[in-house]
C-alpha positions as CSV (number, residue, x, y, z in Angstrom):
1,M,113.0,55.9,128.3
2,L,116.9,55.9,128.7
3,L,117.5,52.7,127.1
4,L,115.9,53.3,123.6
5,P,118.1,56.5,122.8
6,F,121.4,55.2,124.0
7,A,120.7,52.1,121.7
8,L,120.3,54.5,118.5
9,I,123.2,56.5,119.6
10,F,125.3,53.3,119.5
11,W,123.7,52.2,116.0
12,S,124.1,55.8,114.7
13,E,127.8,55.9,115.8
14,I,128.6,52.6,113.9
15,Q,126.9,54.1,110.6
16,V,129.2,57.2,111.1
17,K,132.2,55.0,110.9
18,R,130.8,53.1,108.3
19,A,130.0,56.1,106.1
20,V,133.8,56.7,105.0
21,Y,134.7,56.1,101.4
22,D,137.9,53.8,100.7
23,N,139.1,55.3,97.6
24,S,141.9,52.6,97.5
25,T,139.3,49.9,97.1
26,Y,138.0,51.8,93.7
27,I,141.5,52.2,92.3
28,K,142.3,48.6,93.0
29,H,139.2,47.6,91.0
30,V,139.7,49.9,88.1
31,A,143.3,48.5,87.8
32,N,142.0,45.0,87.7
33,L,139.3,45.9,84.9
34,K,142.1,47.1,82.8
35,S,144.2,44.3,83.1
36,H,141.7,41.8,81.5
37,T,140.4,41.9,78.1
38,K,136.8,42.9,77.5
39,N,133.9,40.4,77.2
40,S,135.9,38.2,79.6
41,Q,134.1,36.7,83.0
42,L,136.8,38.5,85.3
43,H,136.3,41.9,83.1
44,D,132.6,41.7,83.6
45,F,132.9,41.1,87.3
46,Y,135.3,44.0,88.0
47,K,133.3,46.2,85.9
48,K,130.3,45.4,88.2
49,L,132.8,46.1,91.2
50,V,133.9,49.3,89.8
51,E,129.9,50.4,89.0
52,I,129.3,49.5,92.8
53,D,132.3,51.4,94.0
54,I,130.9,54.5,92.0
55,K,127.2,54.4,93.5
56,N,129.0,53.7,97.1
57,R,131.0,56.8,96.5
58,E,128.1,59.0,95.3
59,T,125.8,57.9,98.0
60,M,128.4,58.2,100.8
61,P,127.8,61.7,101.6
62,T,124.2,61.3,101.9
63,R,124.9,58.4,103.9
64,N,127.1,60.1,106.1
65,A,124.5,63.1,106.6
66,L,121.6,60.3,107.5
67,A,123.9,58.8,110.2
68,K,125.1,62.0,111.7
69,T,121.7,63.7,111.8
70,A,120.1,60.3,113.5
71,L,123.1,60.5,115.9
72,G,122.3,64.4,116.9
73,L,118.5,63.5,117.0
74,S,119.4,60.3,119.3
75,I,121.4,62.5,121.5
76,L,118.3,65.1,121.5
77,A,116.0,62.4,122.6
78,L,118.2,61.2,125.6
79,I,118.4,64.9,126.6
80,S,114.4,65.3,126.2
81,S,114.0,62.2,128.2
82,F,116.4,63.5,131.2
83,F,114.4,66.9,130.8
84,C,111.0,65.1,131.3
85,L,112.4,63.1,134.3
86,V,114.2,66.2,135.9
87,K,111.1,68.1,135.4
88,I,108.9,65.8,137.2
89,Y,111.2,65.4,140.2
90,I,111.6,69.5,140.5
91,D,107.8,70.2,140.0
92,A,106.9,67.5,142.5
93,L,109.5,68.8,145.0
94,R,108.0,72.4,144.7
95,A,104.5,71.2,144.7
96,R,105.3,69.4,148.1
97,L,107.0,72.6,149.5
98,S,104.1,74.9,148.4
99,E,100.3,74.5,148.2
100,K,99.7,76.9,146.0
101,Y,102.3,75.8,143.4
102,L,100.5,72.4,143.6
103,C,97.1,74.1,142.7
104,N,98.4,76.4,140.0
105,H,101.0,74.1,138.3
106,F,99.6,70.5,138.5
107,A,98.0,70.8,135.1
108,K,100.6,72.6,133.8
109,S,103.3,70.2,134.5
110,W,101.2,67.5,133.3
111,T,100.6,69.3,129.8
112,I,104.6,70.0,129.5
113,L,105.1,66.4,130.3
114,S,102.9,65.6,127.4
115,Y,104.7,67.8,125.1
116,G,108.1,66.5,126.1
117,L,107.1,62.9,125.8
118,S,105.7,63.9,122.1
119,L,109.0,65.4,121.4
120,Y,110.9,62.2,122.7
121,V,109.0,60.0,120.7
122,G,109.4,62.3,117.5
123,L,112.9,62.5,117.9
124,L,113.3,58.5,118.7
125,I,111.2,57.8,115.6
126,T,112.8,60.3,113.2
127,A,116.2,59.0,114.2
128,L,115.1,55.5,113.5
129,I,113.7,56.3,110.2
130,L,117.1,57.9,109.2
131,N,119.0,54.8,110.4
132,I,116.6,52.7,108.2
133,S,116.9,54.9,105.5
134,Y,120.8,54.6,105.8
135,E,120.7,50.9,105.6
136,I,118.2,50.9,102.7
137,L,120.6,53.1,100.8
138,G,123.6,51.5,101.9
139,I,122.0,47.9,100.5
140,W,121.2,49.8,97.1
141,S,124.6,51.2,96.7
142,K,126.3,47.7,97.2
143,S,124.1,46.0,94.8
144,T,123.4,45.7,91.2
145,G,120.5,44.8,89.1
146,S,117.5,43.5,91.4
147,D,119.7,41.7,94.0
148,W,118.8,44.5,96.7
149,L,115.0,44.5,95.9
150,W,113.7,42.1,98.6
151,A,116.1,43.7,101.0
152,V,115.0,47.1,100.3
153,I,111.2,46.0,100.4
154,F,111.9,44.6,103.9
155,F,113.4,47.9,105.2
156,S,110.5,50.0,103.4
157,I,108.0,47.8,105.6
158,V,110.2,48.7,108.6
159,F,110.2,52.1,107.6
160,M,106.5,52.6,107.1
161,G,105.7,50.5,110.4
162,T,108.1,52.7,112.3
163,L,106.6,55.9,111.0
164,I,102.9,54.6,111.8
165,V,103.9,53.4,115.4
166,G,105.5,56.8,116.0
167,L,102.5,59.0,114.9
168,T,100.0,56.9,116.6
169,L,101.9,57.0,119.9
170,I,102.3,61.0,119.6
171,Y,98.5,61.0,118.7
172,R,97.5,58.8,121.6
173,I,99.8,61.0,123.9
174,H,97.6,64.2,123.1
175,K,94.3,62.4,123.0
176,N,94.5,60.0,125.7
177,W,96.6,61.9,128.3
178,S,95.5,65.5,128.0
179,I,93.4,67.0,131.0
180,H,90.2,68.1,129.7
181,S,88.1,70.7,131.4
182,L,86.0,69.1,134.3
183,S,82.3,68.3,133.6
184,P,80.1,69.2,136.4
185,S,79.5,66.0,138.7
186,I,76.1,64.3,138.5
187,Y,74.6,63.3,141.9
188,S,71.3,62.1,142.8
189,G,69.4,64.0,145.6
190,R,67.2,66.9,146.7
191,T,67.6,70.5,147.3
192,L,66.5,71.7,150.7
193,T,65.7,75.3,150.3
194,R,65.3,78.0,152.8
195,Q,61.7,78.4,152.3
196,N,60.9,75.1,152.7
197,F,63.3,73.9,155.7
198,P,63.8,77.1,157.5
199,K,64.8,75.4,160.7
200,L,67.5,73.2,159.0
201,W,69.1,76.5,157.3
202,Q,69.1,78.2,160.8
203,W,70.8,75.3,162.2
204,I,73.6,75.3,159.4
205,E,73.8,79.0,159.5
206,T,74.5,78.8,163.0
207,L,77.1,76.2,162.7
208,A,78.8,78.2,160.1
209,R,78.8,81.4,162.2
210,T,80.4,79.6,165.2
211,L,83.3,78.7,162.9
212,N,83.3,81.7,161.0
213,A,82.8,79.9,157.9
214,P,80.7,80.9,154.6
215,V,77.3,79.8,154.5
216,P,76.3,77.1,151.9
217,D,74.5,78.3,148.7
218,H,72.7,74.8,148.7
219,I,72.0,72.1,150.7
220,I,71.5,68.7,149.2
221,I,70.0,65.7,150.9
222,G,70.6,62.1,149.2
223,L,71.6,58.7,149.9
224,D,75.2,58.8,149.3
225,S,77.5,57.3,151.9
226,S,79.3,60.3,153.0
227,F,78.9,64.1,154.3
228,F,80.9,66.4,151.8
229,V,81.2,69.8,150.7
230,T,82.0,71.2,147.2
231,S,82.5,74.5,145.1
232,A,82.4,72.5,142.0
233,D,79.4,72.8,139.5
234,L,76.9,69.9,140.2
235,V,74.1,68.5,138.3
236,L,71.3,67.0,140.4
237,Q,69.6,64.3,139.5
238,P,66.4,63.3,138.6
239,S,65.7,67.1,138.4
240,N,68.7,68.0,136.2
241,Q,69.2,71.1,138.2
242,I,72.8,72.7,137.8
243,L,74.0,74.1,141.2
244,K,77.0,76.5,141.5
245,G,78.7,77.7,144.4
246,H,79.0,76.2,147.8
247,T,77.1,73.0,148.3
248,L,76.7,70.9,151.6
249,Y,75.7,67.4,150.9
250,L,73.7,65.5,153.7
251,P,73.6,61.7,153.7
252,L,70.2,60.5,154.7
253,P,71.5,57.1,156.1
254,F,73.5,58.6,158.6
255,L,71.3,61.4,160.0
256,T,68.9,59.0,161.8
257,A,71.9,56.9,163.2
258,L,73.9,59.7,164.7
259,S,73.3,62.2,167.5
260,Q,72.8,65.8,166.7
261,E,76.1,66.8,168.5
262,E,77.9,64.0,166.3
263,A,76.1,65.2,163.0
264,Q,77.3,68.9,163.8
265,A,80.8,67.7,164.6
266,I,81.1,66.0,161.1
267,I,79.3,69.1,159.3
268,G,81.6,71.3,161.3
269,H,84.7,69.4,159.7
270,E,83.0,69.9,156.2
271,L,82.3,73.6,156.5
272,T,85.8,74.2,157.7
273,H,87.1,73.1,154.1
274,F,85.1,76.3,153.0
275,I,87.2,78.4,155.4
276,N,90.5,77.1,154.3
277,K,89.1,77.3,150.4
278,D,90.1,73.6,150.1
279,T,86.9,73.1,147.8
280,I,88.3,76.0,145.5
281,R,91.7,75.0,145.1
282,S,92.7,71.4,146.2
283,S,89.6,69.6,145.1
284,K,89.9,70.3,141.4
285,V,93.7,69.2,141.8
286,N,92.5,65.9,143.8
287,T,89.7,65.4,141.1
288,Q,92.3,65.6,138.2
289,F,94.8,63.4,140.0
290,T,92.1,60.7,140.8
291,L,90.7,60.9,137.3
292,L,94.2,60.5,135.7
293,C,95.2,57.5,137.8
294,E,91.9,56.0,137.0
295,H,92.6,56.8,133.3
296,L,96.1,55.2,133.6
297,Y,94.9,52.1,135.0
298,E,92.3,52.0,132.5
299,M,94.8,52.2,129.7
300,Q,97.0,49.7,131.3
301,D,94.3,46.8,131.1
302,T,96.0,43.7,130.1
303,G,93.6,43.2,127.2
304,R,94.3,46.4,125.5
305,K,95.7,45.8,122.2
306,N,99.0,47.5,120.9
307,K,99.6,48.2,124.8
308,W,103.5,47.9,124.0
309,M,103.4,51.1,122.0
310,E,102.7,53.4,125.1
311,I,105.2,51.8,127.1
312,P,107.3,54.8,127.4
313,V,104.3,56.9,128.2
314,F,103.0,54.6,131.0
315,W,106.5,54.5,132.5
316,M,106.8,58.2,132.5
317,A,103.3,59.0,133.6
318,E,103.6,56.5,136.4
319,R,106.6,58.3,137.5
320,F,104.8,61.7,137.5
321,L,101.8,60.4,139.3
322,Y,103.9,58.8,141.8
323,R,106.1,61.7,142.6
324,F,103.1,64.3,142.8
325,Q,101.0,61.7,144.8
326,I,103.2,62.6,147.6
327,A,102.3,66.3,147.3
328,V,98.7,65.6,146.9
329,Y,98.6,63.3,149.9
330,H,100.7,65.8,152.1
331,W,98.6,68.9,151.6
332,G,95.4,66.9,151.6
333,R,96.2,65.4,154.8
334,K,97.2,68.8,156.2
335,Q,93.6,70.2,155.3
336,E,91.8,67.2,156.8
337,F,93.7,67.7,160.0
338,L,92.8,71.5,160.0
339,A,89.3,70.5,159.3
340,D,89.0,67.8,162.2
341,E,90.0,70.9,164.6
342,G,87.2,72.6,163.1
343,G,84.8,69.9,163.6
344,A,86.0,69.2,167.3
345,Q,85.1,72.7,168.4
346,F,81.5,72.3,168.7
347,A,81.4,69.2,171.0
348,G,84.8,68.6,172.0
349,K,87.6,66.1,170.4
350,T,86.1,63.0,172.1
351,V,82.6,63.5,170.4
352,F,84.2,64.5,166.9
353,A,86.4,61.2,167.1
354,Q,83.0,59.1,168.3
355,A,81.1,60.5,165.4
356,L,84.0,59.8,162.8
357,L,84.4,56.1,164.3
358,R,80.4,55.7,164.1
359,V,80.5,56.9,160.5
360,I,83.1,54.4,159.6
361,A,81.3,51.4,161.2
362,I,78.0,52.5,159.8
363,S,79.8,52.9,156.2
364,K,80.9,49.3,156.5
365,I,77.3,47.9,157.3
366,L,76.2,50.0,154.4
367,D,78.4,48.0,152.0
368,Q,77.5,44.7,153.4
369,L,73.8,45.3,153.0
370,S,72.0,44.4,149.5
371,I,69.4,47.1,150.2
372,N,68.1,49.0,147.0
373,M,68.5,52.6,148.3
374,K,65.5,53.6,145.8
375,T,62.6,51.7,147.6
376,D,60.5,53.6,150.1
377,H,61.6,51.3,152.9
378,F,65.1,51.6,152.7
379,M,65.4,54.0,156.0
380,D,63.1,51.5,157.6
381,T,65.2,48.5,156.8
382,L,68.6,50.3,157.6
383,N,67.1,51.3,160.9
384,N,66.2,47.8,161.7
385,T,69.4,46.3,160.7
386,L,71.1,48.5,162.9
387,Q,69.1,48.0,165.7
388,N,69.9,44.1,165.1
389,M,73.5,44.2,164.0
390,T,76.4,45.0,166.2
391,L,78.5,47.8,165.1
392,V,82.4,47.1,164.9
393,V,85.4,49.2,165.5
394,D,88.3,47.3,165.3
395,A,91.9,47.6,163.6
396,N,90.4,47.6,160.1
397,T,88.2,50.6,161.1
398,L,91.2,52.7,162.3
399,E,92.9,52.0,159.3
400,S,90.1,53.0,157.0
401,S,90.1,56.2,154.5
402,T,86.8,58.0,154.1
403,T,86.6,58.4,150.3
404,H,84.6,61.5,149.3
405,P,83.5,62.5,145.8
406,F,86.7,65.1,145.6
407,D,89.3,63.7,147.9
408,T,90.2,60.8,150.2
409,H,90.8,61.4,154.0
410,P,93.7,60.0,155.7
411,P,93.3,57.1,158.0
412,V,91.0,57.2,160.8
413,R,93.9,56.3,163.4
414,L,96.2,59.2,162.0
415,R,93.4,61.6,162.3
416,L,92.5,60.6,165.8
417,E,96.2,60.7,166.8
418,N,96.5,64.2,165.6
419,L,93.5,65.2,167.8
420,G,95.4,63.5,170.7
421,I,92.5,61.1,171.2
422,N,92.9,57.8,173.4
423,I,91.0,55.1,171.9
424,D,89.6,53.3,175.0
425,S,86.5,51.0,175.3
426,T,84.3,54.0,176.4
427,L,84.9,55.6,173.3
428,I,84.2,52.5,171.3
429,S,81.2,51.8,173.2
430,H,79.6,55.1,172.3
431,A,80.7,54.8,169.0
432,T,79.1,51.5,168.4
433,R,75.8,52.1,170.4
434,K,72.6,51.2,168.9
435,P,70.4,54.1,167.5
436,Q,68.5,55.7,170.3
437,D,65.3,57.3,170.1
438,E,66.9,60.9,170.1
439,D,69.2,59.8,167.3
440,L,66.2,59.1,165.2
441,I,64.1,62.4,165.8
442,W,66.2,65.2,166.1
443,F,66.8,65.6,162.1
444,A,63.0,65.0,161.6
445,N,62.4,68.0,164.0
446,L,64.7,70.2,161.7
447,M,63.1,69.4,158.8
448,S,59.8,70.2,160.0
449,N,57.8,73.4,159.3
450,E,56.4,73.3,162.9
């Protein structure tokens, strides 16, 4: 980002120094021309030199203007690159200090960066084109006949190539790096209505009232591997139903492996996000941040052609995402710690920790199994597997980060440390137990109409 403007500044300064007409050379050539008779070889030679001197003198003001303009544009390109860098660091610092600033300015900062990069590239390309034009004009002014033709053709090809590369890069900045409005997320599942599942809704409403949290507008049950809440629009498959407002997602694979106390602790954690408005503010930022990271990695695929043209964009985008990652993770971690405290209100911190470890351990079992979740026998297969396999809580489990569709939680170890939980053999034993009879029936009772 900074080397290219410096290189063009150096080149332009050399051209400015070269764009000075030496009148003494012209006077010398005219004197030599007059001292030789017409039609002699020396007369013709000096005549050509005089003609070159005249063209050189006539084009010198234009070349001087080209060089000085290129120098000015190169300096502006350098300033714009500094502006982009300073803007990134200042905005990222302010986002680290204020969650409100992060939520309100993340997309704006990225948009400003894209315009700054476009300006930077435009200034660089224009300066380079002026430098090349200077050289073309210089070659023409110092040549006679068609001696200059091939050199001009070569520089013209470079001229057009530079122009095409610059316009392409500016186009890609705006096309590939713009933040589009987020489309509704698509999930497979089934809505559980108040009319058909009154006991389940009564249970969730009781949990929400205990926390003084908003009651979800929708409850979905599905085969996803995590509990989560969102206030973003959802498209539910296969019904194509569009859900707006607060949504609570219940993963069926866990509802027959956790006790009711453990499940309500996890759900309490999720409902606390509604209290803090995490699902309205930060979830949008987390989603945008994740999408931008994924898009950057995709664009940097080694198999992509002409990737070299986007190196300045990649470099600056990486700086932006790295600096804002600190702010996103900082506030995300604070939100999760607060939500953990909300979940721990129901049955205590130890039960919440137990539930958290159990969810992580079961998730690892699900990842290892090659079970088709769409089959009618999925739950029976999973329950049999949990009865015959031993859940493991080890160092890897403690460093695991639960990933939701809209955010990523801090490592389990940090979450338990924040709650002041001592990880002992008793806690691990409860977290890794085989599903008990009460684990298998409590949710079925809530789903029944009896």
